[in-house]
C-alpha positions in Angstrom: -44.9 4.5 35.9 -44.1 8.7 37.0 -41.9 10.8 34.3 -39.2 11.3 36.9 -38.0 7.7 37.2 -37.8 8.3 33.3 -33.1 8.4 32.7 -31.8 9.0 30.1 -29.5 5.9 27.9 -26.3 6.7 27.2 -24.2 4.5 24.4 -21.1 4.0 26.8 -17.3 4.5 25.1 -14.4 2.8 25.9 -11.5 5.5 26.7 -7.3 4.9 25.8 -6.4 6.8 29.7 -3.6 4.4 30.9 -1.5 1.4 29.4 -3.4 -2.0 30.1 -6.9 -0.3 29.8 -8.6 -2.8 27.6 -12.1 -4.2 26.5 -12.9 -8.0 25.5 -16.1 -9.3 23.4 -17.5 -9.7 20.4 -17.6 -7.4 17.4 -21.7 -6.5 16.4 -21.3 -3.3 14.2 -19.3 -0.9 12.5 -21.2 2.2 11.5 -19.5 5.7 10.6 -20.3 9.3 12.3 -18.5 12.6 11.8 -15.4 13.1 14.2 -15.6 15.5 17.0 -11.7 15.8 17.1 -9.9 19.0 17.4 -8.4 19.4 13.7 -11.1 16.5 12.0 -14.2 17.9 12.5 -16.7 16.5 9.9 -14.7 13.7 8.5 -15.8 10.1 8.6 -14.9 7.9 11.0 -15.4 4.0 11.8 -17.7 3.3 14.8 -16.8 0.0 16.5 -19.9 -1.6 18.7 -18.9 -4.7 20.8 -20.8 -6.7 23.1 -18.9 -7.2 26.0 -17.1 -10.0 28.3 -14.8 -8.4 30.3 -12.4 -5.2 30.3 -11.5 -2.0 32.2 -10.5 1.5 31.5 -10.0 4.7 33.1 -11.7 8.4 33.0 -9.9 12.2 33.4 -11.1 14.4 36.1 -12.3 17.7 35.5 -8.4 18.6 35.7 -7.3 16.0 32.7 -5.6 13.7 36.0 -6.4 9.8 35.3 -8.9 8.8 38.0 -6.7 5.7 39.6 -9.9 3.5 40.0 -10.4 2.1 37.0 -14.3 1.4 35.6 -15.1 -2.1 34.7 -16.9 -3.6 31.9 -19.5 -5.9 32.7 -20.7 -9.0 30.5 -23.0 -8.6 28.1 -22.6 -4.6 28.2 -22.3 -2.9 24.9 -19.8 -0.7 23.8 -18.4 1.8 21.3 -15.0 2.4 20.6 -14.1 5.1 18.2 -11.8 4.7 15.3 -8.0 5.6 14.7 -6.1 5.5 12.0 -3.5 2.9 14.0 -6.7 0.8 14.9 -9.0 1.1 11.3 -5.7 -0.9 9.9 -6.1 -3.8 12.2 -9.4 -4.0 12.4 -10.1 -4.7 8.6 -8.8 -8.1 9.1 -11.8 -8.8 11.7 -15.4 -10.2 10.9 -18.5 -9.2 12.8 -19.2 -11.6 15.1 -15.2 -11.9 16.2 -13.9 -12.1 20.0 -11.4 -9.3 20.1 -9.7 -7.8 22.5 -8.5 -4.3 22.1 -6.2 -2.7 24.6 -3.9 0.5 25.0 -0.2 -1.0 24.6 1.3 2.1 25.7 2.6 5.7 24.2 5.1 6.4 21.3 6.8 9.9 21.6 5.0 12.6 19.5 6.7 13.6 16.2 6.3 16.8 17.1 7.2 19.2 19.8 4.1 20.3 21.8 1.9 17.7 20.6 1.2 14.4 22.8 2.4 10.9 22.5 0.7 8.9 20.9 -1.0 6.3 22.1 -0.4 2.7 20.5 -3.5 0.6 20.3 -3.6 -3.3 19.9 -6.3 -5.6 18.4 -5.9 -9.2 19.5 -7.6 -12.2 18.2 -8.1 -15.8 19.3 -9.6 -16.9 16.2 -12.9 -17.6 18.0 -16.2 -16.7 16.9 -19.4 -15.7 19.0 -21.9 -18.0 17.1 -24.9 -17.3 19.1 -24.4 -13.8 17.7 -24.1 -15.0 14.7 -27.5 -17.0 14.6 -29.5 -13.8 16.0 -28.0 -11.7 13.1 -28.8 -14.4 11.0 -32.0 -15.2 12.2 -32.4 -11.2 12.6 -31.7 -11.5 8.4 -34.5 -14.0 7.4 -37.4 -11.4 9.9 -36.7 -9.0 7.7 -37.9 -11.2 4.3 
């Protein structure tokens, strides 16, 4: 195989762009990384990693306008969802292996004049656990010893 055929593997990030954007799947890990958000650089924020069942979201173009064609999330894809104070409070009640849906449920007017509206993020669960993932997780723990 030649060097030219190798391509970089990027970790996709779910984006809360348009109301209704959502991601559905299994929570497979929670980790932390330094924030790159303006005004919060360096603060540690949780990152929720999901093995997806489905979902869709919108990107912005170079002029920060919403691209109308949604990006479809395929079954089995792994996505990251960046933490946010609104999301983090809800995610404290979610266990690894839980099937969840995270959705951009709307916006709320900014409290400070000149700020962007706040994006409302909601977490939903139907109480279903991904038994296949939980078995893989248990087997990987047993392999470590």
